[in-house]
C-alpha positions in Angstrom: -16.5 -193.4 -1.4 -15.0 -191.1 1.3 -16.9 -188.2 2.5 -14.6 -185.1 3.8 -16.1 -182.8 6.1 -14.5 -179.3 6.0 -15.6 -177.0 9.0 -14.1 -173.4 9.6 -12.4 -172.8 13.1 -13.5 -170.0 15.3 -11.6 -168.6 18.1 -14.7 -168.3 20.2 -18.6 -168.0 20.1 -18.5 -164.2 19.2 -16.2 -165.1 16.2 -18.8 -167.6 15.1 -21.5 -165.2 15.4 -19.9 -162.5 13.5 -19.0 -164.9 10.5 -22.6 -165.7 10.7 -23.9 -162.2 10.4 -21.2 -161.2 8.0 -22.3 -164.2 5.7 -26.0 -163.3 5.6 -25.2 -159.6 5.2 -27.1 -158.7 8.2 -26.9 -155.1 10.0 -25.3 -155.9 13.4 -28.0 -153.5 15.3 -30.9 -155.6 13.6 -30.1 -159.2 14.4 -32.7 -161.7 13.6 -32.3 -164.1 16.7 -34.5 -167.0 15.4 -32.4 -167.0 12.0 -29.0 -167.0 13.9 -29.8 -169.1 16.7 -30.9 -171.9 14.1 -27.4 -171.4 12.2 -25.7 -171.3 15.7 -27.0 -174.5 16.5 -26.6 -176.5 13.2 -23.0 -175.7 13.5 -22.8 -177.0 17.2 -24.6 -180.2 16.1 -21.9 -180.8 12.9 -19.4 -180.7 15.7 -21.1 -183.4 17.7 -21.8 -185.6 14.7 -18.0 -185.3 13.9 -17.3 -186.3 17.6 -15.6 -183.1 17.8 -15.2 -181.6 21.8 -17.3 -178.3 21.8 -16.1 -176.0 24.7 -18.1 -174.7 27.2 -18.2 -171.1 26.4 -19.8 -172.3 22.9 -22.5 -173.9 24.9 -22.8 -170.9 27.3 -23.5 -168.6 23.9 -26.1 -171.1 23.0 -28.2 -170.8 25.9 -27.9 -167.3 25.8 -29.1 -167.1 22.5 -32.1 -169.6 23.2 -33.0 -167.1 26.3 -32.9 -164.3 24.1 -35.2 -165.8 21.8 -37.6 -167.0 24.2 -37.9 -163.5 25.5 -38.6 -162.0 22.2 -41.4 -164.7 21.5 -43.3 -163.5 24.6 -46.4 -161.7 24.0 -45.9 -158.1 24.5 -48.2 -156.3 27.4 -50.9 -154.2 26.0 -50.4 -150.8 25.5 -52.4 -148.4 28.0 -53.7 -145.2 27.3 -51.7 -142.4 29.1 -54.4 -140.1 29.8 -56.3 -142.8 31.9 -53.4 -143.8 34.1 -51.2 -141.3 36.3 -48.1 -143.3 36.3 -45.8 -144.6 33.2 -44.3 -147.9 33.2 -41.1 -148.2 31.3 -40.4 -150.2 28.5 -38.2 -153.6 29.0 -34.9 -153.0 27.3 -34.2 -154.9 23.8 -32.9 -158.5 25.2 -30.4 -158.2 22.1 -28.9 -155.2 23.4 -26.2 -156.7 25.6 -24.9 -159.2 22.7 -25.0 -156.2 20.2 -22.9 -154.4 22.5 -20.5 -157.6 22.7 -20.4 -158.1 19.1 -19.8 -154.5 18.3 -16.8 -154.4 20.4 -15.5 -157.9 19.0 -15.7 -156.7 15.6 -13.7 -153.6 16.3 -10.9 -155.3 18.2 -10.7 -158.3 15.7 -10.3 -155.4 13.0 -7.3 -153.9 14.5 -5.7 -157.5 15.3 -6.1 -157.8 11.5 -4.5 -154.5 10.8 -1.4 -155.7 13.3 -1.3 -159.0 11.5 -0.4 -157.0 8.2 1.9 -154.9 9.9 3.8 -158.1 11.2 3.8 -159.9 7.6 5.2 -156.7 6.2 8.1 -156.6 8.9 8.8 -160.0 8.6 9.8 -159.3 5.0 12.2 -156.9 6.0 16.0 -158.4 6.9 18.5 -156.5 8.5 22.2 -157.0 7.9 24.4 -158.4 10.8 26.7 -156.0 12.4 30.2 -155.7 11.3 33.2 -156.9 13.3 34.8 -153.9 14.3 37.4 -155.2 16.6 40.4 -154.9 14.1 40.0 -151.3 14.5 40.3 -151.2 18.3 43.7 -149.8 19.3 46.2 -152.3 20.6 46.8 -152.4 24.1 50.5 -152.2 26.0 51.1 -155.9 27.6 50.4 -155.8 31.2 53.3 -157.2 33.3 51.0 -158.1 36.0 48.3 -160.0 33.6 46.6 -162.8 35.1 47.5 -161.4 38.7 44.6 -159.3 40.4 45.3 -156.7 43.0 43.0 -158.9 45.4 45.5 -161.6 45.1 48.1 -159.7 46.5 45.7 -158.3 49.4 44.9 -161.9 50.4 48.5 -162.6 50.4 49.3 -159.9 52.7 46.4 -160.8 54.9 47.4 -164.3 55.4 51.1 -163.2 55.8 49.9 -160.9 58.8 47.6 -163.7 60.2 50.6 -166.0 60.7 52.9 -163.4 62.5 52.3 -164.1 66.4 50.7 -161.4 68.2 53.2 -159.5 70.0 51.9 -157.0 72.7 51.7 -153.4 71.8 54.8 -151.5 73.2 54.9 -147.9 72.4 58.3 -147.2 71.2 60.0 -145.2 68.5 63.0 -146.8 66.6 64.6 -146.2 63.1 63.5 -148.6 60.1 66.0 -151.5 59.9 65.7 -151.8 56.3 64.6 -150.0 53.2 62.6 -150.6 50.4 65.5 -150.4 48.3 67.7 -152.5 50.4 65.0 -155.2 50.4 64.7 -155.0 46.2 68.5 -155.8 46.6 67.7 -159.0 48.8 64.8 -160.4 46.5 67.1 -159.8 43.5 69.5 -161.8 45.2 67.3 -164.5 46.0 65.9 -164.9 42.7 69.3 -165.0 41.2 70.5 -167.5 43.5 67.1 -169.8 42.8 68.7 -171.1 40.0 67.7 -171.3 36.2 64.7 -169.3 35.7 64.9 -167.5 38.9 61.7 -168.6 40.8 60.7 -168.4 44.5 57.5 -168.6 46.2 56.2 -165.4 47.8 55.6 -167.0 51.1 59.6 -168.2 51.4 60.7 -164.4 51.5 58.7 -163.9 54.8 59.0 -165.7 58.0 57.2 -165.4 61.3 59.8 -163.4 63.2 59.4 -160.6 61.0 57.5 -157.3 62.4 54.6 -155.9 60.3 56.8 -153.3 59.0 59.2 -155.5 57.5 56.4 -157.6 55.9 55.2 -154.1 54.5 58.5 -153.2 53.2 58.7 -156.5 51.4 55.6 -156.1 49.8 56.6 -152.7 48.5 59.8 -153.7 47.5 58.2 -156.6 45.3 55.7 -154.1 43.9 58.3 -151.7 42.9 60.3 -154.6 41.1 57.0 -155.6 39.2 56.6 -151.8 38.2 60.2 -151.7 36.9 59.5 -155.1 34.7 62.2 -156.8 36.6 59.7 -159.3 38.1 56.5 -161.0 37.2 54.3 -162.9 39.8 51.6 -165.1 38.9 49.7 -168.2 40.4 49.4 -171.6 39.3 45.9 -172.3 40.4 43.3 -170.3 42.2 44.3 -169.1 45.8 47.5 -170.9 45.4 50.6 -169.4 46.6 52.0 -166.6 44.2 55.3 -167.3 42.5 57.8 -164.5 41.7 59.8 -165.0 38.6 63.2 -162.7 37.4 62.6 -161.1 34.0 65.3 -158.3 34.4 68.9 -158.1 34.2 69.7 -155.3 36.3 72.7 -155.8 38.8 72.5 -155.2 42.3 73.8 -151.6 42.3 71.4 -150.8 39.8 68.9 -149.7 41.9 71.0 -147.3 43.5 69.2 -144.3 41.4 66.0 -145.6 41.8 63.6 -143.2 43.6 61.1 -145.2 45.5 58.1 -142.7 47.1 56.7 -144.7 50.0 
């Protein structure tokens, strides 16, 4: 024959004391310490008989109950006549007062926790529909001729090109530009068309170390203008790789005659 033991679990010693008080239908302000202490100790003994671990907080509460019980069992001092003495000795506070206060606060918080648990249960029964995908209603964007190429890539390429230029002594002089942006556009078109099928060349191939700073800037402006006209597309095969220029237009060399370049 198998004997089964079923013990209720409590969150702490105050929870156990409150359960014993409610079970006995006792007013929390008039706790019979002797009865409650005996029931509390019986619960601890049942745990030990089942070889269950008793936490230290339960043992501390047991010592507190025994201390209160012992104070209540001590004889009270005799009542003295107030007329015979000029002093008045205050009565000792009830040793149960602190325990009653803690039990009252615990009952209040436990009641609030029960209400929150009910709210959580009610909220858990509410199901919200997943948001719809509205991507199909977004307006279609025009294709970007420089998609995949960031402005920082062009700036980085410009910086690398300027660093390759030999530092020349700074001489204050005034001279006319030897080449315009429009002429440089024609030169780039010729280089792309002469590169064979596909018309691809590396951006670094149109620059050389003998170029002045002004010539490098004009070359960049010509590439940007060709990209703006959708005649040339630029891309990189890998991150930080050289920029590849590819011819996409069919404009003849004299097709840039009417192009206005504002630089």
